[in-house]
N, C-alpha and C positions, 0 to 999 in steps of 0.2 A: 502494499501499500503505498502511498507517496503521498506526501505532506508537504502539501504548499504553504503551511504555517511557514515550515525552517529553508523554500528554495532560498530567500536570498538574505536568508541571517549571516550577520558578519561575528565572525569569531573570533575578530581582532587581530591576526597574524600580521606582526611588521614586516615589513619587504625585505626586511636584514635578515626574519627570522634561517637558522640553518637550514631547513626543512625545505622553503622556497628554492636555493639553489641546489639541492641535492634534486630535488624533483624539474629543473630547468635541465642538469646535466642528465637524466636519466631521458628526458625527451630526450634531447637531443643523442643519446644514445640509441632510441628507438626500443626501451626499455617499460617506460607508464602503463604496463599492465598488471595486472593482479597476478596473472600466469608468474611472470616475474617476483619471486623471493623478498626485494631488496626494496622494489615498491609496497607490497604488501607492508613489508616492517616499518616504513616513513610514512605510512597513512594510519596503521598501527600504530606508532609514537607518537605523530601528532595528532590523535585522535585523544590519545590519554595524558599529554601535557600542555594540549588546547581547549578540552573541555572537563577528562573527568578531575581532571586537578583545579581549576577555574568555579567557583561556586557560584561566582557571577553571570558566569555564558551559562550554566546549568540551568541556573533560577532564570532568568530570559529568557529560553528554550520553552520551558516550562507553562513562562506563564503567556506565552504565542496559543500550545498549545488549550489550555486552559482556560484560552479567551474562546479559543472554534466552538463551533458549533458542536465538531464532535469529536474528541480529543481520542489519543489512541491511552487506551487504557495502561500496557504494556510497558511503551514509549516513555509515557508520564509516566510509571512509578519507574524505571528504571533512570531517566535524569534524576530525579529527585530523592532517591535510595542513597548517596554516594557510594558505598560497600559493591553496587551492581558496576559489571564491565560493559561500558559501552562499544566497547573496538570487537563485538560480536554483533553489533547490532544493524540492519539490512538498510534499515532508514539512514541511522547515523551515517554510515559508513557509506552511501549514495551521497548526501548532501555533503560532510565535511570533503568530500574528494572532488567534486564542482568545485564548491568554494576552493580548493586549492588551486586548481590551475585560471580559475578568473582570475584570482590575487595574483597569481606569479602577472599573467597578463598585462594587469593593472601598475604592476612592479615593474616591467618592462624593462619602462622609459625611465627610470629613475639614476641617475647617476654615480656609482657608486666614490665614497670619499676617496679623493686623488690618493692625500695624507696617508693612508690606511692602506692604500694600493703601493706606496711609494717606498713606507717603510718597512709593510712585509716582504717587497719583494728583495732588500737591503738585506734585513735580516736573515734569509733562506737561500739568499745567493753568496754571502760571505761571513757565515755561520763562525770563521776563526778571525776576521778581523774586528776586534772588539773595542775600536773607536765605531765603528760604524755600526756595529751591534746595540754597544750603548745608547747611541742616537736615536738608532731604530726602536730600543726600546721606550725608551725616553717618551718618544711623537706616538706610539702608540699608547704608553700607561699614562698620557693626559687626556686620552681621547678616548670616554669610558662609554662606547659603544658593546651590542652586539659581537659586530664584527669584527675589534679590534682585540674582543676579547676572547676569541674562537682563537685566530692568530697567538694570540700570547698561549694559551691554551696549547697548541700544537704543536708552540715552539719549545715546552714542558714536557713534552709526551715522550720526546726522544732524547737522546745524551748528544745531542748538537751545540750544547754550548759548553764553555767551561764551568765552572760550579759556581764563579760572582756571577756571572752576567745568566746565570740557572735563576740562582735564588731571583736577583732582582724581578727578574719577566715571573716567577715565583710571585712575588710579594703586588707586585702589581694586577696580576690575576686573579687574586685572594682579593684585595679592595675590590672588584668589580663582580663579586660574584652578589646575585646569582647570575649573570648573563650567560657564562659559561656553563650552568649546569646543564641543562638539555644538550648538548652538544658533547659533551663527555661522557653523557648518560648514555644518549644514542650508539655514539662511538665506540663504549665497550661492550655492549646491547653484544653482537657478535662471535669474539673471541676470537679475533683473526689476528689479532696484533702477538710477532716473534716474539717480542720484550715487551715484559709485561707495565704498563706507564705508572712507576709509583711517585708519582708528584698529581696524578690526578688523586687516585685513591690517600695520598695525604691532603689534598687537596676536598676532601667528600667528608675526610676525616675532623680538619681542623676546621670544614665552614658548616659539621653539626647536620648536614645532611641527613634525613631522619634510616636514608636508603643505603648510606656507608656499610655497617656491617654487611648487609644480605649480600651487598655488590665481594664483598670482599673474597667471603667463604665462598660465592657462588665460581671466582675466579679458582676459589684455592679447590676447590670439585673439580672443575674442568681439566687445570693443568696438574693437581696434585700427584699424577700416577707418573707424570712426567719428569726424569730427572735431572731435564735442560731448563725445567726450571725451579726446579726446587731452593734454591740462593732466594732466586727474589719471592717466591713464597715466605720465606724466611722473613726476609720481610715488610713483605705485605701483615704476615700474622702479627711479627710485634706493634703494628698500628693500631691495631683491635687493643691492646694494654690504654693507649687515647682515645676513645672510643667514648660517647658520653650517652651512647644508648642505654639507656638499661637495662634494654633483657639484651645483650650483648653476652652473658653467660649463656642464658639457654636455650640463645638460638645457636652458640658453640657446642652445648651439650647434645642439643637435637642435631647437626650433623656430623655426631661420632656416633650418635645413637643407631643412623638412620644403615641399613644393609647394603643400600649403594656409594659407601663412602669408603673408599681404596683405604685397606690398613694401613698402608706409609701416610696416606693423607690422617686420621686417626689419630696417627702416633705425633706428627707434628702440634695439630692441636691439641693434644692430651698435656704435650709436655708446658706448651701455649699456659694451659690454665692450673698448672701445679705453679707454675712460677710467676703465676700474675696475683696483681694484687686485686682486678677489675673488681672482684667479687665483694670487697667492701668498699666500690665506687661506683658501682652498678643503680643504683636508686638516684646517683646525681643527675638532673638538669640543667637547664638554664633557667629555672625559676618557672616563673607560670607562663612567661613568652617565649619558651624553649619548643621547638618543634614538637617532640611529643608531648609536652603539654596542651598544645594546641594540636595536634590532632586527638589527643583524646577530646577533647572540650566540642571540635565538629561532630564528632563519631554521638558523643553522647544530646547535642544538640537536633543533630538530624533523625534520630530516632523518638525527642521529641516533636519534630516538625512533623516525623510523616505521620506518626499520632492524632494529632490536630488536622490534615489531609484527611485523613480516614473517615476523625468526626466530618467536616466538610462536605466532602463523596456522602457520606452517605444520609448530608439535608442534614445534619443539627450546627448551625452556622451559628447560633451566638456559641454553642461549647464549641467550635471549632478557633472563635474569634478570643475567647478568654485562653485558650491555650496560648492562641499566638503572642496573647498580653504578656503571660507571664515565660514566654523563650525570650519576649523581644526585651523584656529587665536582665536577664541573669546576658544574653548577647544583642545587643539595639543594634548590631549593623550585620543581622545575619539574612543572606541575603534569600534566600528561601521564604522567609517566615514575615523578610516583607514585601514579598513579592503577593504571597499568598493574602496574606492582612490588605493589600490593594483591591483585592479581588471578593474580599467575605461583606 
């Protein structure tokens, strides 16, 4: 079923978003088809980043459906339930993919920042020239855009710079967080790297990326049986000591207890647990504003919202309005509650 309410929906993807660059590349290579594995991965990553993680976008999509004469219950519920996966819903895939193609065409006439282009060329053409590299890094660091963040992130992903210049690049890209986040997570997903980009994982831990521990453990699982990666994996596992994820130890134990985990991998992780003080620090978060605390509040708010939505859908408008008022006292800017309140 096609939903005309979403046909012209603006997912607010910036022209500098790297997924548009990747889409353009796949089109040039005649690979922009769901028969191509990378194209499918690109669309899935985009839906996750541009819709699933953005409650304001989901709420506006839900508002359009609720305002229509015949909203799809399945699609509406999936949008409003933040635990529901949207990457498997045909209507979402169809509308989002069509939007990306339109957005790419709209952005085609925009010229890139020549300062960023020149600095990137200088950086990658002469990585051994400290003077050139230093100037290029300063230029990129002074332009806090998603493009300059990607250039800097790429520069620290491989051992191309000397230690001092790599550290400088790391500081710049760290300061631009979360601009390089999606690019890094997308690039890590296929595990096609010959060398593990240690600096990326260091950055994920350093900036309290909620999925950092999961990403490290995934890397250990994928490469743990390969002796060529052993030294790099030990360095990655040491990063877990710095993780602020309150479930770090539980996640490590879960991997150790899995029957699919190779024995050599289990031993590395068991050694980490024996030597680690993480168990004493597992409850550390960044206070009420930390990513794990915010995530817990978001899930709790969503459960209350879904209860209010059920009341409204069953015709109990007064009870729904009261439930929404109570939720908005706790979370005044909660997008779903604000949306539904405007319709009650």
